[in-house]
Structure formats: structure tokens, C-alpha cells
N, C-alpha and C positions, 0 to 999 in steps of 0.2 A: 224270864224277865230280864236277866243279865244280858242275854243275847239281843233283845230288843233295845236295851239301853246302849249297848255297844254300837249297834247300827245307827241309832240316832246321833251319837257322838261322832261317829265317822262321817256321816252325812253332813253334820254341822261343820266339821273341819274342812271338808271338801268344798262346801259352798262358801265358807269364810275365806278361802284362799283363791277363789276363782277370780279371773281378771274381769274388770269392767270392760265390756265391749262397745257400749254406747253411752252417750250422755247428751242431754238436750244442750244445744249450742247456747241457749240463754243462761245456762248454769256454768258455762266455761269462763275462766278468768285467766289472766296472764300468769298467775301463780301456778296454774296447772302445768305450764310448760317449763317449769324450773328444771326438771330432769327429762324433758321430752322435746319433741319437735312438732310445731304446728304446720300443717301442710294443707294448702288450698289446691284442690285438684281441678279447679275451673280453668278455662282457657286464659291465655295472657290478656286478651281483650277484657274479659270479665274481671280479672284481677286488677287491671289498671283502673277500672271504674270504682273500685273500692274493695278493701279486704281487711281482715282482722290484723291488728298490730302484731308484728314479728312473724307473720306467716311467710312461708316459702311457697312459691308457685310451681307446681309439678302437674302439668296438664294431663288429665286422664286420657284425652284423645290423642296425645302424642304417641307415635309408634314406639318411641324409646322410653315410655313411662316406667317400665320395669327397671331399666338401667339407672334411673335416678337413685335407686335404693342400693346399688351395688356396694357403696361404701358406708352404708348405714348399718351399725351393729343390730343384729336380730333381736337383742333384748332391750333395745332403746324404745321408750314409749313414744308412739306416734299418734297425734291427734289429726284426724282428717275431716275436712268439710268441703262442700261444694255449694251450688246455688240453693238446692232444696233437700238434698240428702241421698239422691239416687246414685250419683257417680261415686260419692265417698263410700257408700255401702258396697258398691262393686269393687272399688279399690281396696277396701278392707278385706273382702273375701280373697282377692288376689294375693295380697300381702300375707294373709293367714296361710294360704297355700304354699307360700315361699318360705315359711318358717318364722315369720314375725309374729310374736305372741302378745305384744303389748300395743295393739292397734285399737284406738278408740274412734268410733264414728260419731261426730258431733251432729246429732239429729236436728233436722229442721233447716239446716244450711244457712248460708249468708243472708238470704232473704228474711228468714225468721229472726236472726240476730239483729239485722238492720231495723226491722219493724218493731222490735222491743227495746232498741237502744234508747237510753235516757240522755237527752241532750241538755 
């Protein structure tokens, strides 16, 4: 019984400290980027047509996409979004593979945020 209790406690600690890897974009707020960076991975043309406040544009399709992050500390929290969620999910996987561990994909993308925006 003690063994089972120990396993349950260890699993609880492990899950309690796991990083959030995604969040619906409709639940995102500017308070979330207090200690992080908001990154729009859409094209510059898409970005010019509208974007979230305080977002930086780092085009996923740019051949130098990876270089954008050379000066970003790997422990910095990064919030990524795109049009619908596909490019930001790919960018998240790439950044994870490069050693960034606090990368959050804002699910649903800009279209979802814009469709749910309260005017």
C-alpha cells in the first residue's frame, strides 16, 4: 500500500510541474506575456492585416525562421499563434527540438481570436 501511495504522489508531482504546451487563443490575455514573448508566425502580409497587441512577427515560411530565436533565452516563455493553428504547432515542435521548453501554442489561431473578439 505504501508503494502505491508513493507512486501516486510522484505522478502527481510530475504532472503538477509539467509545462503547459497549448492554450486556446480565446483564453490568452496580455497579462500572459508579462514574462514572455508573443510571436505571430504568419506572413508579414497577414500580420499587416491585423494581429494581437504586442505580437512580434516571425514568418514561419522565412528560410531564416530559426535564426529569429538565436538571441532568445531558451527558458523564456514563448506564445505562438498563426492563422488557424497549424504553423504555430509546427513552429512549437521545431523550437522544442532546439531546446526551448516554455513554448505555448495558442490553439485556434488569429481567425478564432478575431471571431470571438468582443467589440
